[in-house]
N, C-alpha and C positions, 0 to 999 in steps of 0.2 A: 503494498499498501504506498502511498506518496502521503508521509504527513508534513503540512507547512503551516510552523507559526511564525510568528512575529519577527522572529530575527533573520527567517531563512527569508519571508518575504522581502524585508531590507537588503539581506545580503544579494538578492537575485534582483534587485529594484531597476537597475540599470540595465542587467540582460533584459529583463521582460521588456523594457521600453525601448530596446534596441530592436528586438524581435519582433513587436506586435510593430514598430515603423516598417519592418522588412515586410512583414506578411500582408501588410496593406499596399504596398507602392510598388512591389516586386513581382514580375511574373511566378506563377504558382510551380509547383515541383512536384512529380512523381516519380522520382527515379530511383528512391532506395532509401532506407532511414538514415538519419544523419550520422555523421563521422564517430560520435562516441556510442554509438548503439551497436555498428557495426565492427567498430574493437570490442565494446564488451561479448558481443556473440563468437568474435573469433578465439579470443582469450577464452571463455567457457567451453567453446568445442574444444580446445585443447586439451582442456582440462578434462574433459569426458570420455574421451578416445579411450580404447582399451589398451593394456600394452599388448604387444612392445611400439605400438603404432604411437601411443603418447611419448615415450622417451623419443623418437625420432621428430616429432612435430615442434617437442620443446627446445631442441636444438636450434630451430626458426622461428622460435614464436615471437621473438622482437619483430621479423620482418614482416611474418604473416599479420600481426598485427597494427603495425604502423602501417603499411600498404592496403587494410582493409577498404578502404574507401577509392580506391586506385581505378576500380573500373568508372567511378562518377568523373573522374578528372579527365576520363578519354572519352565520355561522353558528351562534355561541353563542347558545343558547336559541330557534335557531329550525331545526327539523327537517327543514322544507321546501330552505332552503338548503344544510346539512349533509348531504342524500343527494346533493346534486351533487358531493360531493367523491371517490365511490368508486361502483366496480363490482362487485360481488360475485357473478359471473356464475355461480360453480359453488352458487351458493343455489338455482339452478333450471335448471341446464345441465351438463353434465359437459366436461372438456377433451377436444377443441379447439373447443368450445361452437361446434358445427354448427348449432343451432337457432337459436343468435342471429346466429350472421354471416349464415344464411337470413332473419332479418327485418332488420337492421342493416345489412349490405353488399347484399345481392343485392335486397330488395325495398324497403328504404329505409324503413320505419316508423317509428314513433315508439315510444316505451316501452310496455311493459304495466302495470298496477296493480303486478303481481307486481315486475317488473323496479323501479320505481318505489322501490318499498319496499326494493328492494335494493340502490338507488346509479344514479343516470343520469348518470354523469360523461359518458361516451361521448357521450352526447346533448349536453351542456353545450359540450364539446371543439367539434362542429361547428356549434351554437348562435353561440357568440362567435366563432369563425371568420368564418362568415359576417355575422355583425353588423360586426365589423372592417373585410369588405370592403365593405359596403356606407357604412362612414364612409367608406374614401378615395376611395370613387367620389361621393361627395357634399361632401368636403371638411371632415367635421366634425373638427376637431382635436382637441377635449375629450374626445368618444367615442371617437377612436381610442386616444387613452392608455387610457381607461378601460376600453375591452373589450379592449386589447390584454393589460392585467393579468388581468384576468379568464379570459380563451384560457390565458394561460401558467400560470395556477394550476391550471386541470381539467386540461390536459396534464399539468403535472406532478407532479400525485396519481397522475395513470393510471401512472405509470413507477414509484411504491413497489409493492413487489411485494404488500403486505398490505393494498392499498386494493384488491385484485383477487378476495378471499377472505372467506369468510363466516367462516372462522376467522382473524379478522382482527388478534385480539390472543394468538391459542394459547390459547384458552379452550375448545377442543373436544379438545386435546392435552396439557393439563397444562402448558403455556407461556405461563399468563399473565402481560402485561406485556414479553413480546418486541416489542410493536409500538414505544412510546415506545423503548426500549433500541433498536432498530435505528433508525428515522427521526429521532430526536434526540439521544441517546446516543452512538451510535457516529459521527456526522456530527460533533456538537461536539466531542468528542473528538480528531477526525482533522483536520477542516477546517483548522487552521491549515497545515499540510503538503500541503494538495491547491491544484489548479489544475484549474477545470473545461476539459479539452479535448473539445469537441465535434467531430464528423464537421461537414463544411459544410453550411450550410442548402441545401434545393433544393426548387423547386417540386413540389407535391404536386399528384398529376394523379386520384387517386381518393381523397377525403377518408376516406368510410369506411371504406375498405380499409385506409387507413393507421392510422386510429383501432385500426381491429380486430386491425392485427397489434401495435401497441403493448401492445396488451391480452392480448395471448397471449403476448408475450416476459415481461411484467411479471407475468405467472401461474406462467411457467414457473421464473421466479427466488425463488417463494415460497417452492418445497422447499428451497432452498438455506439459506434464512434460517432456517428451521424446524429445518433438519439441523445446522447449525451451532450452534443455540441449544443442542440436546439432547447436543450433544457437552461443551461448556462447561457445560453443569449436571451431568454426572457429575462432575464436579471442584470446581466454585463453584457456590451458587445465589443468585440474584435476592438484595440485601441484602449482599452479600459484596462489598468493597471492590474485588476483584479482578474481578468477575463483567463489571462492561462491558471493562476492558481487553484481558481473555479473547476477550471476544464481537466487539471491534474489531478483534483481530489475524485474525479468521478472515473477518468481513463488512466491514471497511473495502475492500478492492478491488470488493467487487461493489456497494457502496453507491457509489462513486465512480464506475464504469460505470454504474450507473443516472442519476448525476447528469450524466455527460455525454450519454446517452440523451436526457436530460429537456431538455438546451440545445439539443440539435441537432432536436427536436421541436417544441418552442416557437419557435426560427427559423424552420424551414420551415414551422411555419404561420403565423407572421407575413408570411413572404415570398409564399407561397400569397396570404392575404388581397387582398395588395397587385397582384399579377401577375394575380390573377382581374378585379380591379378597372380592368383596365388599363394598369395601370404609371402612376398619375399624376406629374403634375411636382411632387415634394415642395417647390421652392422657396416654393409661396404658401401651405403647411402652416406651412415653418418659418419665416415672415415671421410669422406670427400669434404667434409666439412672445413679440415683444419686449411685445405690449399682452394676452397669455395669462399663461400660467406663468412668473414672474419669479425669476429668481434668487437664492437668500437665502443667509445664511452658512451654515446646515445643508446646504449643497450642494458647500461646499470640500473638495477630495480625492476627490471621485468619479472623478474621471480613474484615480486608483491603483482605484478598484474595478474600471474597465472593463478595466487593464493587466493585473489581478493574478486577476481571477475570485471576490475574495473580500472579504466586508465583516465585520469583528470584529462578534460582537453578543452581549452578555455575557445571561444566560438570564435569562429574564423570569419574573414571579411567573406562578404557575400558575393557570388559572380553569376550574376543571373541568367540562364540560358537556358529556356523552354522547359523542361520537367527535369531539374536537379535539385539536389538539397540544399539546404541551408548553412550545415554545418559539415 
């Protein structure tokens, strides 16, 4: 739960005013959770891995966490990459998306042009999980880290409820600004008191079915996001310093739960890729660390991140570009 008192409200006052200005005056974003959420998810996913995979990922933990939002940076000004970060299934199908399920899970087809226009994150999750499997099989350490980061990012994006609907910023229901308010405002306001606690990672035997299940779960949660925002706007409007704290009280538990699910999903994808590759001996991979990725002063303290599940990150300057995150 997100608990806010007077001291907390004062502490975050400057951030709230900055965030509200951003949400009101810059274009909406729907490409990802905020930076802090992605870092929390990747850190928790590493902790969630079974041995010996956990030990291997811990060697590269700082890189995997530090680069958690790299796909968002690539998406700025790149519409093709931007579409990899969401799947607006209700733009062409209705819940529970039987047509999409038949195509994606049963017939195992690629996206149509319509689906590409409305986001293809579900295909990208599979694509990078398969790439990670091939990396493990062939012993490609550098590619393993990179593909693990991208698989994790797209998977975490799918667990953000507003990444599954064409009404991604409430623009169709008079709730513009809810996207950033939920994925960055609520998370940044509450995260100091959170520890991401995912369920144990497990091998996924039907990858597309699991991805589709995550899509359904996330889409169902979008209704709660819109309902909470409508309730808050009856009392205060975006632009009021009390808007985000009020929204956080209602949506903090949901955001935290979605991050728990995201970490489990990510860890399970990583673990599945390794299992599919034949559970290769990772000692040869780890030995490459001394000649590949070296420890730098920036990595000091990442052990705390792995134990707490959090990495304090100050809000970064906003670069408005289509449906991109603000933090």
